[in-house]
N, C-alpha and C positions, 0 to 999 in steps of 0.2 A: 356480315355480308361480304363475300369475296369480291375483289377488284375485277375478276374475270367476268362477272355478271353485270358490271356497271358499264354503261356506255362511255366511251372515251370522249375527250374534249372535242375532237374533230367531228364526231358523229352528232353531238349536240349543237355545235356551231353551224353545221350544215343542214340541220333540221328545218323544214320549210316554215314551221310556225315560230321558230325561235331565232331566226336570222335577225330580226329587229333588235335583239338584245346582244348582238355580237360585241359591241363595245364594252359591255359589262363582264364578258367572259375572261377578261385578263386578270381579275382578282384571284390570287392563288388560294384564298380562304374558301372559295366555293368548290374547290377541287380536293381539298384535304379531307382525310378520314381520321377524325379524332373524336373524342367523347362528346364534345360540345357540338361539332358540326353534324355528326351522325344522329344524335338524339334530336337536334333541332330539325333535321331533314325528315326523320320519322314523323315528328309532330306535324310538320308542314304538309308532307305528302298525304298522310292519313286524313288531315283536316280537309284538304281540297278534294280528296277522293269522295268524301261524304256530301259535298255540295253539288246539287244538280244544276250545274251550269255548263255551257259549252266552253271549250278551251281551258279545261282544268289544268292542263300541263303548263299553259302560259301563266296562269295564276300562281301555280307552285313555283315556277321558275322566277317570277318577279319577287315572290316572297323570299325565296332562297337567296337571291342576289341582294335584296334589301337587308336581310338579317345576316348575310355572309355565312351561310350554312351550306352543307354539301348539296350541290345542284343535281347531280345525277340521281342520287337516292331520292331526293324530293320529287323529281319528275317520275322516276320509276314507280314509286309507291302510289301515284295517282291512278296507275293502271289496275289497282285493286278493283276499281269500278270499270269494268270493260263491258262490251255488249252482252256478255253472258251473265255477269254478276250484277249488272246495273239494276234490272227490274226487281230482284228480291231485296237488294240493299236499300233501294229507294222506297220500296213498299214498307220495309221495316222502319225506315226513317219516318215515313208518313204515319204509320201506326203509333210510333213513339211520340210524334208531334201531336197526334190526336189525343193521346193519353195525357200529355203535358197540358194541353189546352182544354181538357175535359170536354172534347167534342166527339160525338159518335163518328166512327169511321164510315165513309160512304160505301154503300153496298151496290154500286152501279155495275152493270155488266160491261166488260171491256169490248170495245169495237175499234178496229184500226181505221180511223177516219179523222180528218182534220176537224170536223164538226164535233166528234166525241171528245177529242183532245182539248179543243177550246172550251167546250162546256164543262168538262171535268176539271180542268185547271182552275176555273173560277171557283170551284168548290174545294179543291184539295191543296191549293198553293200555300195557304197559311200553315196548316199542320205539316206539310212536306218541308217547307222552308225552316220552320222552328225546329222540327225533329232533326233535320239534316245539320243545322248549325250546332245544336246541342250535342248531337251524336259526334259530330266532327270535333268539337271542343273536348268532349270526354275521351275520345280515342287519341287525340293529340296529347292530352295530359298524361294518360295512362302509358302511351308508348314512350313519351319523353322520359318519364320516371323509370320505366322498365329498362330502356336502353342505357340510361345513366347508371342504374344500379348494377345491371349485368356487366357493363363495361368495367365498372369499378371492381366487382368481384373477380372478373377475369384477370385484371391487373394484379390484384392481391394474390390470387392463386399462382400466377406466373412468378411473382416475386418470391413467394414461399418456396416454390419448386427450385428456383435459381439458388436461393440460400441453402437449401438442402443439398443440392448438387455440389456447391462449394465446400460444404462441411464434409461431404463424402470424399471429395478429392483431397482435402487436407488430411483426412483420417488415413488415407492410403499411403 
């Protein structure tokens, strides 16, 4: 992930939801891009993206600060679940949770009203919650491992290229 796509420190410090955390933004570890901080940020961001709660960005920011991992990447990945992607992702999490709990999925018709939401949540909250947490944990583990391995492979490749260039320069 290129630094040009990551919000800078001032943007995050001035964000209306994150101002309460300004005193924690002075830790340089939450701004560094290294294998540990980026892999942890991917795990954190993708975990919180799967959890159907308000203020996911705040949860990701707090987690990033506590574990001293890259804050901008953690917050940015939470936007995987945005208003367009949220319904299908949370529906998949609900189906996954229903499968894990061995409960049949509810086949109720959708209606945009507070009554429908309150009645349906009483039926679907448990599979949605379990499915979301397990899916978040799975995505966190997979992304953590993939980022660590790909970062390591990139470093090995760059090292071999540098050694080859040095050999070629010596041969001339």
